[in-house]
C-alpha positions as CSV (number, residue, x, y, z in Angstrom):
1,X,48.2,14.5,28.9
2,X,48.9,13.1,25.4
3,X,46.8,10.0,24.6
4,X,48.8,6.9,23.6
5,X,48.6,6.1,19.9
6,X,47.6,2.5,19.2
7,X,48.2,0.2,16.3
8,X,45.4,-0.8,13.9
9,X,43.2,-3.3,15.7
10,X,41.6,-4.9,12.6
11,X,43.4,-6.9,9.9
12,X,44.5,-5.2,6.7
13,X,43.4,-8.4,4.8
14,X,40.9,-10.9,6.1
15,X,38.6,-13.7,5.0
16,X,35.9,-14.6,7.6
17,X,32.8,-16.6,7.0
18,X,29.5,-15.1,8.1
19,X,28.4,-16.1,11.6
20,X,26.0,-15.3,14.4
21,X,27.6,-16.8,17.5
22,X,31.1,-17.3,18.8
23,X,32.8,-18.9,21.8
24,X,35.6,-16.4,21.7
25,X,34.4,-14.5,24.7
26,X,34.8,-17.7,26.8
27,X,38.4,-18.0,25.9
28,X,39.0,-14.3,26.7
29,X,37.3,-14.6,30.0
30,X,39.5,-17.4,31.2
31,X,42.6,-15.6,30.0
32,X,41.7,-12.3,31.6
33,X,41.3,-14.1,35.0
34,X,45.1,-14.5,34.9
35,X,47.5,-11.6,35.4
36,X,47.2,-10.7,31.7
37,X,44.5,-9.0,29.7
38,X,43.8,-9.7,26.1
39,X,44.3,-6.8,23.7
40,X,41.3,-5.6,21.7
41,X,42.6,-7.1,18.4
42,X,43.2,-10.5,20.1
43,X,39.6,-10.5,21.4
44,X,38.3,-9.7,17.9
45,X,40.5,-12.4,16.4
46,X,39.2,-15.0,18.8
47,X,35.6,-14.1,18.0
48,X,36.3,-14.9,14.3
49,X,38.4,-18.0,15.0
50,X,35.9,-19.5,17.5
51,X,32.7,-18.7,15.5
52,X,30.2,-21.5,15.5
53,X,27.1,-22.4,13.4
54,X,23.6,-23.3,14.7
55,X,24.8,-26.8,15.5
56,X,27.7,-25.6,17.6
57,X,30.3,-26.6,15.0
58,X,33.2,-24.4,14.1
59,X,32.5,-22.1,11.1
60,X,36.2,-22.3,10.2
61,X,37.6,-25.8,10.3
62,X,40.9,-24.1,9.5
63,X,42.0,-20.6,10.4
64,X,45.4,-18.9,9.7
65,X,46.8,-15.5,10.6
66,X,50.0,-13.6,9.9
67,X,51.3,-10.7,12.0
68,X,54.7,-9.1,12.3
69,X,57.0,-10.3,15.0
70,X,56.6,-9.4,18.7
71,X,52.9,-8.5,18.5
72,X,51.7,-11.4,20.6
73,X,50.2,-13.5,17.8
74,X,51.0,-16.8,19.5
75,X,49.2,-15.6,22.7
76,X,46.0,-16.3,20.8
77,X,47.1,-19.9,20.5
78,X,47.7,-20.0,24.2
79,X,44.2,-18.7,24.8
80,X,42.6,-21.1,22.4
81,X,44.6,-24.1,23.8
82,X,43.6,-23.3,27.4
83,X,40.0,-23.0,26.5
84,X,40.2,-26.3,24.7
85,X,41.7,-28.3,27.6
86,X,39.1,-26.7,30.0
87,X,36.3,-27.8,27.7
88,X,37.1,-31.4,27.2
89,X,39.1,-31.2,24.0
90,X,42.3,-32.9,23.0
91,X,44.8,-30.4,21.7
92,X,48.1,-30.9,19.8
93,X,50.3,-27.8,20.0
94,X,53.2,-28.0,17.5
95,X,56.1,-25.7,16.8
96,X,59.2,-25.6,14.5
97,X,61.6,-25.3,17.5
98,X,61.5,-27.3,20.7
99,X,62.2,-24.1,22.6
100,X,58.9,-22.6,21.2
101,X,56.7,-25.6,22.1
102,X,58.3,-25.8,25.5
103,X,57.8,-22.1,26.1
104,X,54.1,-22.5,25.1
105,X,53.7,-25.2,27.7
106,X,55.2,-23.0,30.3
107,X,52.9,-20.1,29.4
108,X,49.8,-22.3,29.5
109,X,50.7,-23.6,32.9
110,X,51.3,-20.0,34.2
111,X,48.0,-18.7,32.7
112,X,46.0,-21.7,34.2
113,X,47.6,-21.2,37.6
114,X,47.0,-17.4,37.5
115,X,43.4,-18.0,36.4
116,X,42.7,-20.0,39.6
117,X,43.2,-23.6,38.4
118,X,45.4,-25.8,40.6
119,X,48.0,-28.3,39.5
120,X,47.2,-31.7,41.1
121,X,43.6,-30.8,41.5
122,X,42.4,-29.5,38.2
123,X,45.2,-30.7,36.0
124,X,48.6,-32.5,36.0
125,X,51.6,-31.8,33.9
126,X,54.5,-33.7,32.3
127,X,57.6,-31.5,32.3
128,X,59.9,-33.6,30.0
129,X,61.6,-31.2,27.6
130,X,60.1,-31.5,24.1
131,X,57.3,-33.8,25.3
132,X,55.4,-31.6,27.7
133,X,51.8,-32.3,28.5
134,X,48.9,-30.7,30.4
135,X,46.2,-33.3,31.2
136,X,42.8,-32.3,32.7
137,X,41.7,-34.4,35.7
138,X,38.0,-34.4,35.2
139,X,38.0,-37.7,33.4
140,X,37.1,-36.2,30.0
141,X,40.4,-37.1,28.5
142,X,41.2,-33.5,27.7
143,X,44.9,-32.8,27.1
144,X,47.3,-30.5,25.5
145,X,50.4,-32.2,24.1
146,X,53.3,-29.9,23.1
147,X,55.5,-31.3,20.3
148,X,58.2,-30.2,17.9
149,X,57.1,-30.9,14.3
150,X,58.6,-33.7,12.3
151,X,57.5,-35.8,9.3
152,X,56.3,-38.5,11.7
153,X,55.0,-36.4,14.6
154,X,51.4,-37.1,15.7
155,X,50.9,-40.3,13.7
156,X,48.6,-42.8,15.4
157,X,47.2,-40.2,17.9
158,X,43.8,-38.5,17.7
159,X,43.0,-34.9,18.6
160,X,40.2,-32.3,18.3
161,X,42.5,-29.3,17.8
162,X,45.7,-29.0,15.8
163,X,47.8,-25.9,16.4
164,X,50.7,-25.0,14.1
165,X,52.9,-22.3,15.6
166,X,55.7,-20.8,13.6
167,X,53.7,-21.8,10.5
168,X,56.1,-20.3,8.0
169,X,58.2,-23.3,8.7
170,X,55.4,-25.9,8.2
171,X,56.5,-28.2,5.4
172,X,54.4,-30.5,3.2
173,X,56.0,-33.6,4.7
174,X,54.9,-32.4,8.2
175,X,51.4,-31.6,7.0
176,X,51.1,-35.2,5.5
177,X,52.0,-36.6,8.9
178,X,49.8,-34.3,11.0
179,X,46.7,-33.4,9.0
180,X,45.0,-36.7,9.8
181,X,45.3,-36.4,13.6
182,X,42.0,-34.5,13.8
183,X,40.1,-36.6,11.3
184,X,38.2,-38.6,13.9
185,X,37.1,-35.5,15.8
186,X,33.4,-34.6,15.6
187,X,34.3,-30.9,15.6
188,X,37.9,-30.5,14.5
189,X,39.8,-27.2,14.1
190,X,43.3,-26.5,12.7
191,X,45.0,-23.2,13.5
192,X,48.1,-21.8,11.8
193,X,49.9,-18.8,13.0
194,X,53.2,-17.2,11.8
195,X,55.0,-14.5,9.9
196,X,55.5,-14.2,6.2
197,X,58.2,-16.6,4.9
198,X,61.7,-15.2,4.5
199,X,64.6,-16.5,2.3
200,X,65.5,-19.0,5.0
201,X,62.0,-20.3,5.7
202,X,61.6,-24.0,4.7
203,X,57.8,-24.3,4.8
204,X,55.3,-23.9,1.9
205,X,52.0,-25.0,3.5
206,X,51.4,-21.6,5.1
207,X,52.0,-19.8,1.9
208,X,49.8,-22.0,-0.2
209,X,47.0,-21.9,2.5
210,X,47.0,-18.2,2.4
211,X,47.0,-18.0,-1.4
212,X,44.1,-20.6,-1.8
213,X,42.1,-19.0,1.0
214,X,42.4,-15.5,-0.4
215,X,41.4,-16.9,-3.9
216,X,38.4,-18.6,-2.5
217,X,39.6,-22.2,-3.1
218,X,39.5,-23.3,0.5
219,X,36.2,-24.1,2.0
220,X,35.4,-23.6,5.7
221,X,38.6,-21.6,6.0
222,X,39.5,-18.2,7.5
223,X,42.5,-15.9,7.2
224,X,43.7,-12.6,8.7
225,X,46.9,-10.6,8.3
226,X,48.4,-7.3,9.1
227,X,50.6,-6.4,6.1
228,X,51.7,-3.9,3.5
229,X,50.8,-4.8,-0.1
230,X,54.3,-4.1,-1.6
231,X,57.9,-3.4,-0.7
232,X,58.0,0.0,0.9
233,X,59.8,2.3,3.4
234,X,60.1,0.2,6.6
235,X,61.2,3.4,8.5
236,X,57.8,5.0,8.0
237,X,56.0,5.2,11.4
238,X,52.6,5.4,9.8
239,X,53.1,1.9,8.4
240,X,54.2,0.6,11.8
241,X,50.8,1.6,13.2
242,X,49.0,0.1,10.2
243,X,50.6,-3.3,10.5
244,X,51.4,-3.8,14.2
245,X,48.2,-4.1,16.3
246,X,50.2,-4.2,19.6
247,X,52.0,-0.9,19.0
248,X,51.1,1.2,22.0
249,X,50.3,-1.9,24.1
250,X,53.5,-4.1,24.2
251,X,55.5,-2.5,21.4
252,X,56.9,1.0,21.2
253,X,58.2,3.2,18.4
254,X,61.6,3.2,20.1
255,X,61.8,-0.6,20.0
256,X,61.0,-0.7,16.3
257,X,63.4,2.0,15.4
258,X,66.2,0.2,17.2
259,X,65.6,-3.1,15.4
260,X,65.5,-1.9,11.8
261,X,68.6,-2.6,9.8
262,X,69.9,-2.2,6.3
263,X,68.0,-5.1,4.8
264,X,64.9,-3.5,3.4
265,X,63.3,-6.7,2.3
266,X,63.8,-8.4,5.7
267,X,62.5,-5.3,7.5
268,X,59.4,-5.3,5.3
269,X,58.7,-9.0,6.0
270,X,59.5,-9.0,9.8
271,X,58.0,-5.6,10.8
272,X,55.5,-4.7,8.1
273,X,54.2,-8.2,7.4
274,X,55.0,-8.1,3.6
275,X,54.2,-11.2,1.7
276,X,56.5,-11.2,-1.3
277,X,54.7,-12.2,-4.5
278,X,56.8,-15.2,-5.1
279,X,57.8,-18.4,-3.4
280,X,61.0,-18.2,-1.4
281,X,62.2,-21.8,-2.0
282,X,63.3,-23.6,-5.2
283,X,61.6,-21.5,-7.8
284,X,61.5,-24.3,-10.3
285,X,61.8,-27.9,-9.3
286,X,63.6,-30.6,-11.3
287,X,60.3,-32.4,-11.9
288,X,58.6,-29.2,-13.2
289,X,61.5,-28.3,-15.4
290,X,61.7,-31.8,-16.9
291,X,58.0,-31.8,-17.7
292,X,58.6,-29.3,-20.5
293,X,61.5,-31.1,-22.1
294,X,61.0,-32.1,-25.8
295,X,63.3,-34.1,-28.1
296,X,63.2,-32.1,-31.3
297,X,61.1,-28.9,-31.6
298,X,59.3,-28.1,-34.8
299,X,60.1,-24.4,-35.4
300,X,57.9,-21.8,-36.9
301,X,59.1,-20.8,-40.4
302,X,60.8,-18.6,-41.1
303,X,62.6,-18.9,-37.8
304,X,63.2,-15.7,-35.9
305,X,65.8,-15.8,-33.2
306,X,65.7,-13.7,-30.0
307,X,68.8,-13.7,-27.8
308,X,69.4,-12.9,-24.1
309,X,72.8,-11.9,-22.7
310,X,73.4,-11.7,-19.0
311,X,76.7,-10.5,-17.4
312,X,77.1,-12.0,-13.9
313,X,77.5,-9.7,-10.8
314,X,79.3,-12.2,-8.5
315,X,81.4,-13.9,-11.1
316,X,83.3,-12.9,-14.2
317,X,81.0,-14.9,-16.5
318,X,78.6,-14.0,-19.2
319,X,75.8,-16.2,-20.6
320,X,74.1,-16.2,-24.0
321,X,70.7,-17.9,-24.7
322,X,68.3,-18.0,-27.6
323,X,64.5,-18.3,-27.9
324,X,62.4,-19.1,-31.0
325,X,58.7,-19.8,-31.6
326,X,57.6,-23.3,-32.4
327,X,55.0,-24.3,-35.0
328,X,52.5,-25.1,-32.2
329,X,52.8,-21.6,-30.7
330,X,55.2,-22.3,-27.8
331,X,58.6,-20.7,-27.2
332,X,61.6,-23.0,-27.4
333,X,64.5,-21.8,-25.2
334,X,68.2,-22.9,-25.2
335,X,71.4,-21.8,-23.5
336,X,74.0,-21.2,-26.1
337,X,77.1,-20.8,-23.9
338,X,78.6,-19.4,-20.8
339,X,82.1,-18.0,-20.8
340,X,84.4,-15.7,-18.9
341,X,83.8,-12.1,-19.7
342,X,87.6,-11.8,-20.0
343,X,87.3,-13.7,-23.3
344,X,85.6,-10.7,-24.8
345,X,82.4,-10.4,-26.8
346,X,83.5,-11.6,-30.2
347,X,81.9,-15.0,-29.7
348,X,78.6,-13.4,-28.8
349,X,78.7,-11.2,-31.8
350,X,79.4,-14.2,-34.0
351,X,76.0,-15.6,-33.0
352,X,74.2,-12.3,-33.4
353,X,75.4,-12.1,-37.0
354,X,72.9,-14.9,-37.8
355,X,70.6,-13.7,-40.5
356,X,67.6,-14.9,-38.5
357,X,68.6,-12.9,-35.4
358,X,66.0,-10.2,-34.7
359,X,66.7,-8.8,-31.1
360,X,69.1,-9.3,-28.2
361,X,68.4,-8.2,-24.6
362,X,71.6,-7.3,-22.7
363,X,71.6,-7.1,-18.9
364,X,74.7,-6.2,-16.9
365,X,75.7,-2.7,-15.8
366,X,79.1,-1.6,-17.2
367,X,79.0,-4.2,-20.0
368,X,75.8,-3.3,-21.9
369,X,77.2,-0.3,-23.6
370,X,80.5,-2.0,-24.5
371,X,78.6,-4.9,-26.3
372,X,76.3,-2.5,-28.1
373,X,79.2,-0.4,-29.4
374,X,81.1,-3.6,-30.5
375,X,77.9,-4.8,-32.3
376,X,77.6,-1.5,-34.1
377,X,81.3,-1.5,-35.1
378,X,80.9,-5.0,-36.4
379,X,77.8,-4.0,-38.5
380,X,75.5,-6.4,-36.6
381,X,71.9,-5.8,-37.7
382,X,70.3,-7.6,-34.7
383,X,68.7,-4.9,-32.6
384,X,70.0,-4.5,-29.0
385,X,67.5,-3.9,-26.1
386,X,68.8,-2.7,-22.8
387,X,66.2,-3.7,-20.2
388,X,65.4,-1.6,-17.1
389,X,64.7,-3.1,-13.7
390,X,61.0,-3.1,-14.4
391,X,61.7,-5.0,-17.6
392,X,63.8,-7.6,-15.8
393,X,60.9,-8.1,-13.3
394,X,58.4,-8.4,-16.1
395,X,60.7,-10.9,-17.9
396,X,61.1,-13.2,-14.9
397,X,57.5,-13.1,-13.9
398,X,56.4,-13.8,-17.5
399,X,59.0,-16.6,-17.8
400,X,57.6,-18.6,-14.8
401,X,54.0,-17.9,-15.7
402,X,54.5,-19.2,-19.2
403,X,56.7,-22.1,-18.1
404,X,54.1,-23.4,-15.7
405,X,51.3,-22.9,-18.3
406,X,53.2,-25.2,-20.6
407,X,54.0,-22.4,-23.1
408,X,57.8,-22.9,-22.9
409,X,59.8,-25.9,-23.9
410,X,63.5,-26.9,-24.0
411,X,65.8,-29.7,-24.9
412,X,66.9,-30.6,-21.4
413,X,70.5,-29.3,-21.5
414,X,72.3,-30.5,-18.4
415,X,73.8,-27.1,-17.6
416,X,70.5,-25.2,-18.0
417,X,68.6,-27.9,-16.1
418,X,71.1,-27.6,-13.2
419,X,70.7,-23.8,-13.1
420,X,66.9,-23.9,-13.4
421,X,66.2,-26.6,-10.9
422,X,68.6,-25.2,-8.3
423,X,67.4,-21.6,-8.3
424,X,65.5,-19.4,-5.9
425,X,64.2,-15.9,-6.0
426,X,65.9,-12.8,-4.9
427,X,64.0,-9.5,-4.4
428,X,64.7,-6.7,-6.9
429,X,63.0,-3.4,-7.4
430,X,60.6,-1.9,-4.9
431,X,57.3,-3.6,-5.7
432,X,57.9,-7.3,-4.8
433,X,59.7,-8.2,-8.1
434,X,62.2,-11.0,-8.3
435,X,65.4,-12.1,-10.0
436,X,67.3,-15.4,-9.5
437,X,70.1,-16.7,-7.4
438,X,71.6,-20.1,-7.4
439,X,71.0,-22.6,-4.5
440,X,73.9,-24.7,-5.7
441,X,77.5,-23.6,-5.3
442,X,79.2,-23.5,-8.7
443,X,76.0,-23.5,-10.8
444,X,75.9,-20.5,-13.1
445,X,72.6,-18.7,-12.6
446,X,73.2,-16.4,-15.6
447,X,72.2,-19.3,-17.8
448,X,68.6,-19.1,-16.5
449,X,68.6,-15.3,-16.4
450,X,69.7,-15.1,-20.1
451,X,67.0,-17.6,-21.0
452,X,64.4,-15.5,-19.3
453,X,65.5,-12.4,-21.3
454,X,65.5,-14.2,-24.6
455,X,62.0,-15.6,-23.8
456,X,60.8,-12.1,-22.9
457,X,61.7,-10.7,-26.3
458,X,60.4,-13.7,-28.2
459,X,57.1,-13.8,-26.5
460,X,56.5,-10.1,-27.0
461,X,57.3,-10.2,-30.7
462,X,54.3,-9.5,-32.9
463,X,53.6,-11.7,-35.9
464,X,53.6,-9.8,-39.2
465,X,50.4,-10.7,-41.0
466,X,50.6,-11.3,-44.7
467,X,48.6,-8.9,-46.7
468,X,45.8,-10.5,-48.6
469,X,44.7,-9.1,-51.9
470,X,41.3,-9.9,-53.2
471,X,40.1,-9.4,-56.8
């Protein structure tokens, strides 16, 4: 008889503080008394999550984990919530959708009943949809309140445990309203559980918590995830077993094969746990963009101009932008114009004739070669560079890095400001790279893309040192 193959039971990435004792086994014991049995990876996770120090306090005041869908990651929250209410703790269980929080209440009631606890004797419940409650009847005040998150939810109430289900949708406004609900507890714990954000995810807290915990910036914090490090072949069964701990338990290869579609990025996120290397929402905020606005730049002399040309894919437009180094070592960027490609390239060539024009990066399949030929026929001395996909990824990554470092400045052009502050990332290449797409209908994203190309050339340009002659 062939032995069933099982998914990897330990996280691919984890941050766990050293500990010598844990209450995880207690939560597992209660859960296993019901008609269900915790999987090995769930038991291991609870050991880490419920680790305590010599004073019986949680080693991890906050703990987050990310696992691909349908693996039973939220079942850990159910186990932890049940343990909490049976041990005198006040628990706030929150979710993005009311259906999720209501379903969690139903699961907790079922597990408690199956484990031998009796409604009306050990606990009582409130079944009002969206406001469900499980209250313990031993006089301890222990309770689990199930709520849908909002910017006001939880204010004025005190809890020991804060649970954030569907954490990829946890917004900063919601965090501001909820993070203080456990402040008065002598031994608080906040748990966040979800999947990596997708292009439609609205939350940023989960992403930032992961980044800061992995970078060692969060104290008393733990993290675990099952994931691939970069965009890869989602149809590879070996990767399924590496990133899905419940494969062979409650998931099957057949189920995974049936769910995979044509969206490689989404399949990587949902099934392989991929965390893209960029934020999925508003790449550059209006506040951030305006921060680097200057009235009149003092340019480095002699001025050397670097241009970026981007032909749009979804529209018939083409944008031209320019970048030049300033006297203080920054790069000043500016959008020159955006016109219909039907107007031809002569207006672009007129700018490239500038005696100070050094290089121009041209992106747009089918149009690159045409512009290069027309430049040659017109005798333009400005050198054309045709970037590859890897170059585009490098250009965009470098642009945001330098922008947020304060190494880029601009004049605050309304059209460019609109494009930059209403942009989001789109995945390109096969290694987690990104391009741009507009969040605002009618805004021309090629303005930002051409600026990124111009900056790429300008920032890479090496300064020619003057030869010094000594006598």
